[in-house]
N, C-alpha and C positions, 0 to 999 in steps of 0.2 A: 410477560405472563399476563399482566393486567389487560394489555391490548387483546390478547387471545381470549381471555374470559369475556371481555366486552363484546368482541366479535361473535362469540358463541351466544351471548345473551341476546344480541340483536337478531341473529339468525333464528333463535328460538322464538322471539317475538313475532317475526315474519311468518314462521311456520304455524304458530298459533293463530295468527290472523287469517292465513290461507285456509286452515282446517275449519275455522269458524264460518267460512263462506260455503262449506259443503255440509250436506246432511244426508244421512242414511237411516231409514226407518225399518225396523223389523215389525211385521204385523201378521195377523192370522185370525183364524176362526176354527172353533170346534163345535159342531152342531150334530146332535143325535136325537132321534125320536123313536117312540114305539108307534108303529104304523101298520095300517092295512092299505094296500094299493088297489085302485080300481082294476078289475080284470083278474084279481087273485083273491083267494080266501085266506092266504097265509098271513099270520101276524109276525112282523119282523122288527128288528132294530136297524135303522138306516139313517143316512144323512138326511136332514130336513132341507138343508141347503149345502152348497159345496164347502166342505171343510178344507182349509187352505193354510199355507205358510208362504209368506212373501217378503221380498225386500224391494224398497223403492227409495230413490234418492235424487238429489239435484246438486249441481255445483254452479255457483254464481261466476259467470265468465266476464262480468262487467258490462257496462253499457246497456243494462236491461236484458241481457242475454244469459240463458242458463242451459246447462246440459242436464238431461233427465234420463233415468232408466227405471225399469220395473221388471222384476222376474217373480213369478208366482206359481207355486206347486199346489196341486190338488190331490187329496187323498180321501179314502173312505175311513172315517173315524172309527167305525165299528170293527174294522179288521186291521187298520193301519196300512192297507194296500193302496198304492197310487191309483188314482182314478183312470188315467190314460194307460191302458195295458198293451203289451205286445200282441200283434196280430200277424198272421201268416197268409200269404196269397200264392196260388198255384198258377203258373203260366203253362197252359196246355200245349202251346206251340214249342216252347223250349224245354218243357218238362222240368223246369226249375221251381223251387219253392223259395220265395223271398220273405224274410222276416222283417216286419216293420216295427221298429222299436217304439214303445209307448213313450209319449212325451213327458219328461219329468217336470219341465216348466210349462205345463199344459194350458194354464189360464192366460199368462202373459209372458212375453219375453221380448222386450224392445228397448231401444236407445234412441235418443234424439235431442232436439233443441226446442226451447220455448222462449218467447219474448213478446214484444208488442205486436208481432205479426201473427201470433197464435202459437200452436204447438205442432211440430212435425216430427214423427217418429218412424223408425224402421224396425221390422220384425213381426213377431206373432202378436196380434192385437184384435180386440173386439171389433166387429164391423160398426161403422158409425150409424147405420140403420138400426142395429140392435140397441145400442146404448141410447140413441137419440129418440127412438120411437117405439120399437117392439117391446123393449123392457120397460120403458117409461109408462106405457099404458096399462101395465099389470101391477096391481097393488101388492102382489106377493113377490114381484121381481123374479118371476120364473122359478120360485122355490116352493117347497113342500108339496103335499099331495094335491093342493088346489091347482097347481100347475101340471102335475103329472097326469091328471085326468083331462087336460086339454087346453089350459089357458095359453101355454106357449104354442100349442097347435093352432090357436085362434090368431093371436097377434103376429106369429111368425108364419102362419099358414102351413106349417109342416114343410116349409121350403127354406126358410132362413138358415144361414150357416153359422151365426153367432160370432165366430172368429175366423181369421185368415192367416195362414203362414206367409212368410216372404212378402209382407205388405208394406206399403207406404201410406201412413195415415195422417191426415191434417185436420185440426180442430181450431175454431176461432169463436170467441164470444165477444160481442161488441154491444154493450148496453143490453137491451131486451132480446137481441137476436143472437142465436147460436147456429153455427154451420159446421158440418163435418163431411169429409170425403175420403175415400180409401180406394186404392187399386192394388192388386196383388198379382204375383206371377201365376201363370197357368201351370197346372200340375196334372197332365194327362193320366199319370199312374194312379192318382187319387180321384180320378173322374172329373177333374176340372179342366176341360179341354179348352176353355176360353179364360181370359183374365177375369177374376172376380172383381166387381166394381160396386160401390155403394155410396150413398150420400144421405145426409140428414139435415133438416132445417127445423129450428125451434123458435118460438116466440113466447116470451114470458112477460105478462103485464099484471103484476101484483097477484091478485087471487086467481087470475085466469092465465092459462097457458095452452099452446097448441103446438103440434109437432107433425112432421112428415118424414118418412123414411122410404128410400127406394133402393133395391138391391138386385143386381144380376149376379147369381151365385157362381157362374163359370161352368155349370153343368149344362149339357146339351145332348138331346136324343132326337125326339120328334120336334121339340121346341127348346128354346133357351129358357132355363129356369129363372124366374124373376118374381119379385114380390113388392107390393106397395102397401105401406101402412100409414094411416092418417088418424090422429087422435087429438082429443082436447080434454082439459080438466078445469074445474072451478072449485074454489074453496069458499064456503059460507060459514064463517066462524069455525066451529069444531068439525063440521061436516064437509066432506069433499065428494064430488061426483065426477065421473069420467065416461067418455064414449070413445070407441075406436072402430075403425073399419079396415079390413084387409082384403086386397085383391091381388091374386097372383096366378102364375102358370108353372106347373111342374115340368120337369124335363120330358116326361112322357106325353105332354100335351094336355093333361087334365087342368081345367080351370078351378081355382080355389077362391072362395069368398068367405069372409068371417066378420062377425059383428059381436061386440061386447059392451056391456054397460057395467060400471063399477060404482060402489059407494063405500066411503070410509068415514068412521066417526072416532075422533079422539076422545077417550074417556079416562080422565086422570092420567096415570102413567102408562095406559095401554091404548090399543086401537082395535076397533071392530072393523072387519073387512068383509065385503060382499061383492060377488061378481056373477053375472049371468050372461051367457053368450052361446053362439052356435057357429059351426063351420060347415060349408058345403064343398064337396069335392066332386067334380064332374056332375053337378046338379043333384047330388045325393047328400043329405045331411048325415055326416059321420061323427060330429061332436055336438052335443047339446049339454051345456055345462051350467051347474049351479054350485057355488062354493061360498062358504062362510067361515070366518075364523076370528080368533081373538089373540093378539100378541101383547104381552105385558112386560114392560121394561122394569125388571127388578132393580137394575142399576144402569149406569151409562153403558155398560159393556155386556150385561147378561139379560137375556130375554126368555121368558117362558111362553109357549104358544100351543094352541089347539086349533086344528082346522078340520072341516068336514066338507066333502065334495061329492058330487054325483054327475056321472055322464050317462044319460039315459039311452044313448045310442049303442052302448056295449051290449053284447048278447047275454052276459051274466056278470055277477059281482060288480054291479054298477057303482057302488058307493066306495068311498075311501075316507080314511081319517088318520090323523097323527097327533101325538102329544109329545112335545119335545122341549129341549133346552138348547139355546144358542149362546155361546160366549165369544166375544170378539176381544182381541188383544193387540 
């Protein structure tokens, strides 16, 4: 009996040690604002950024190797409806209607390994060009009305895909240099007749940083859709400045160029943000953006914010604003 109890105690100790080498984190965000969007006179309650619920975790496999996973759901907090919704497509040749189910884990759904070699994951993941360059050059991180009036249209050129399904994604950080690359399966039914491919390169040197992102989306008609983004940032005390340049080609053959300058200023527990830029599509200016905002950290998890933006190239209702609260957990 004593030997049995001792054996159980030893097994329990090993089980405890094994579980201690694994970690799973539940996280999320709820973000809502009272807003008016550019191009509309309506006053609405809407997500300022993507409200989300996710799980991420890792398991120590020994020898510096770990298994990792991340699944993340997105939803509209004003209604509780998931962001990725069901869509239907009609095939005129067969006469059939195909229903494409909305993705529940629409933000991320991957599993992989990380170690001294970097991180390699399989599944649905952000493009490396998006995380490493397109997003990095936007002080709003592609969120709020400051983005909806055109910031993402400038740094992404209206071409970038943001995420890819069925992808293999590799990232490595070595000292001041970061590198990422991704390739995904072609999906002709979704318009991706070629394999999507993208890469990013970053360099950080204290207060100065530079980045490059290049993406071939997989779409093709008159041309292969592709986009290049180059950016740089510098921090002088509480003030940061940034510049970015975008050059791309849409699948229909239209050339796209974008330019943007940004300024941020840390003020106590908050930050003032400013951006000005423009985009040209087929040599016609279709975005001319000025945006300013203030985001105040009430705590480590809760932020109050106000943003105002204007896209002078819209025919009407050129201005936008939002006043919101964001809580991370």
